[in-house]
C-alpha positions as CSV (number, residue, x, y, z in Angstrom):
1,X,111.5,62.8,88.4
2,X,108.4,64.9,89.4
3,X,106.8,64.1,86.0
4,X,107.5,60.4,86.3
5,X,106.1,60.3,89.8
6,X,103.1,62.3,88.7
7,X,102.4,59.9,85.9
8,X,102.9,56.9,88.2
9,X,100.5,58.3,90.8
10,X,97.8,58.9,88.2
11,X,98.4,55.5,86.7
12,X,97.6,53.9,90.0
13,X,94.2,55.6,89.8
14,X,93.8,54.6,86.2
15,X,93.7,58.2,85.0
16,X,96.1,60.6,83.3
17,X,97.0,64.0,84.5
18,X,96.0,66.9,82.1
19,X,99.6,68.1,82.2
20,X,100.7,64.7,80.7
21,X,98.0,65.1,78.0
22,X,99.3,68.6,77.2
23,X,102.9,67.3,77.0
24,X,101.8,64.5,74.7
25,X,99.9,66.9,72.5
26,X,102.9,69.2,72.2
27,X,105.1,66.3,71.2
28,X,102.5,65.0,68.7
29,X,101.8,61.9,70.7
30,X,98.2,61.0,71.5
31,X,98.6,57.9,73.6
32,X,98.1,57.1,77.2
33,X,100.9,56.8,79.8
34,X,102.2,53.2,79.7
35,X,100.7,50.7,82.1
36,X,102.9,49.7,85.0
37,X,104.1,53.2,85.9
38,X,102.4,52.9,89.2
39,X,104.5,49.8,90.0
40,X,107.7,51.4,88.8
41,X,107.2,54.6,90.8
42,X,106.1,52.6,93.9
43,X,109.3,50.6,93.7
44,X,111.4,53.8,93.2
45,X,109.7,55.7,96.0
46,X,109.5,52.7,98.4
47,X,105.8,53.1,98.9
48,X,102.6,53.4,96.9
49,X,101.3,56.9,96.0
50,X,98.8,58.4,98.5
51,X,95.4,59.8,97.4
52,X,97.3,63.0,96.4
53,X,100.0,61.0,94.5
54,X,103.7,60.8,95.4
55,X,105.1,63.5,97.7
56,X,108.5,65.2,98.2
57,X,109.7,62.3,100.3
58,X,108.9,59.9,97.5
59,X,110.7,62.2,95.0
60,X,113.8,62.3,97.2
61,X,113.9,58.5,97.7
62,X,113.3,57.8,94.0
63,X,116.0,60.3,93.0
64,X,118.5,58.7,95.3
65,X,117.7,55.2,94.0
66,X,118.1,56.4,90.3
67,X,121.4,58.0,91.2
68,X,122.6,54.8,92.8
69,X,121.3,52.6,89.9
70,X,123.1,54.9,87.4
71,X,126.4,54.4,89.3
72,X,126.8,58.1,89.9
73,X,128.4,59.6,93.1
74,X,126.0,59.8,96.0
75,X,126.2,63.6,96.0
76,X,125.4,63.9,92.3
77,X,123.0,66.7,91.6
78,X,123.6,68.4,95.0
79,X,124.2,72.1,94.8
80,X,128.0,72.7,95.1
81,X,127.4,76.2,96.5
82,X,125.1,75.4,99.4
83,X,126.0,71.7,99.6
84,X,122.3,70.8,99.5
85,X,121.2,72.9,102.5
86,X,119.1,75.3,100.4
87,X,120.7,78.4,101.9
88,X,123.4,80.3,100.1
89,X,126.6,80.5,102.2
90,X,126.4,84.4,102.1
91,X,123.0,84.2,103.8
92,X,123.7,81.3,106.2
93,X,125.0,83.4,109.1
94,X,121.9,85.6,109.0
95,X,119.7,82.6,108.8
96,X,121.3,81.0,111.8
97,X,121.2,84.2,113.8
98,X,117.5,84.7,113.2
99,X,115.4,84.8,116.4
100,X,111.6,84.5,116.5
101,X,109.8,87.7,117.4
102,X,106.4,87.4,119.0
103,X,103.6,89.8,118.2
104,X,103.9,92.9,120.4
105,X,101.8,93.3,123.5
106,X,99.6,96.4,124.0
107,X,96.6,98.0,122.4
108,X,96.1,97.5,118.7
109,X,95.1,95.0,116.0
110,X,97.6,93.5,113.5
111,X,97.5,90.5,111.2
112,X,100.3,88.0,111.6
113,X,101.0,84.9,109.5
114,X,101.9,81.7,111.4
115,X,102.4,79.4,108.4
116,X,106.2,79.9,108.7
117,X,108.0,81.4,111.6
118,X,105.4,84.2,112.0
119,X,105.6,87.7,110.7
120,X,103.4,90.8,110.5
121,X,101.2,91.1,107.4
122,X,99.6,94.4,108.2
123,X,100.2,97.7,110.0
124,X,98.8,98.0,113.5
125,X,95.3,99.5,113.7
126,X,93.2,100.9,116.6
127,X,90.2,98.7,116.0
128,X,89.4,95.3,114.4
129,X,87.1,97.0,111.9
130,X,90.0,99.2,110.6
131,X,92.2,96.1,110.3
132,X,89.5,94.2,108.4
133,X,89.0,97.1,106.1
134,X,92.7,97.3,105.4
135,X,93.0,93.6,104.8
136,X,90.0,93.6,102.4
137,X,91.4,96.6,100.5
138,X,95.0,95.3,100.2
139,X,94.3,91.7,99.2
140,X,96.4,90.3,102.0
141,X,96.7,86.5,101.8
142,X,99.5,84.1,102.5
143,X,98.4,82.1,99.5
144,X,98.7,84.4,96.5
145,X,95.9,86.6,95.3
146,X,93.1,84.9,97.2
147,X,91.5,87.4,99.6
148,X,88.2,87.9,101.3
149,X,85.5,90.5,101.9
150,X,85.5,93.0,104.8
151,X,82.8,91.0,106.5
152,X,84.8,87.7,106.2
153,X,88.0,89.4,107.5
154,X,86.1,90.9,110.5
155,X,84.6,87.5,111.3
156,X,88.0,85.9,111.2
157,X,89.5,88.6,113.4
158,X,86.8,88.1,116.0
159,X,87.3,84.3,115.7
160,X,91.0,84.7,116.2
161,X,92.5,82.7,113.3
162,X,91.9,80.9,110.0
163,X,93.8,78.4,107.8
164,X,95.6,79.8,104.8
165,X,93.8,77.9,102.0
166,X,91.0,75.4,101.6
167,X,89.9,73.2,98.7
168,X,86.3,71.9,98.9
169,X,86.9,69.6,95.9
170,X,85.5,72.1,93.4
171,X,87.5,75.3,94.1
172,X,90.4,76.7,96.1
173,X,89.7,79.7,98.4
174,X,91.3,81.5,101.2
175,X,90.6,80.1,104.7
176,X,89.0,83.4,105.6
177,X,86.5,83.1,102.8
178,X,85.9,79.4,103.6
179,X,85.2,80.3,107.3
180,X,82.8,83.1,106.2
181,X,80.7,80.6,104.2
182,X,79.4,79.3,107.5
183,X,79.6,75.6,106.6
184,X,83.2,75.1,107.9
185,X,83.5,72.1,110.4
């Protein structure tokens, strides 16, 4: 489904995703994605692809329509273990018992991520400079291996926060590195 929606989103912009080219090449096919895929995926998703293509909501809607069109049971493809909840029953009680923990009060500097429920990403340090050094040396980032320099981390700590990741249309970088460039809005 994802591949079909990817191709349909690209078809709407009269282009073809490099992944589709690689697939075609691997299969010995050198043609373009058939015309009309944008119309097909728009009908399946219930809306046209956005500038980024079809999203997870479109994928869900299209999958449900295909299951219905195929005459399959409504729950076809749903995980029988978790019943589509995405949490294994063995972990469900712990997940439901989880309680948010706020950063501790008191002296010290510590990096917390707030992309999810919030959790510490570093030990506690006595100064912002020591925290910045630790972050730069340990490659801490919520978005994989992207990190930043000591100076960039120190600037972010003094500012108070930064987004996880930024794309400027040419590259992807950590929000800390982006903020350090000085041209952030």
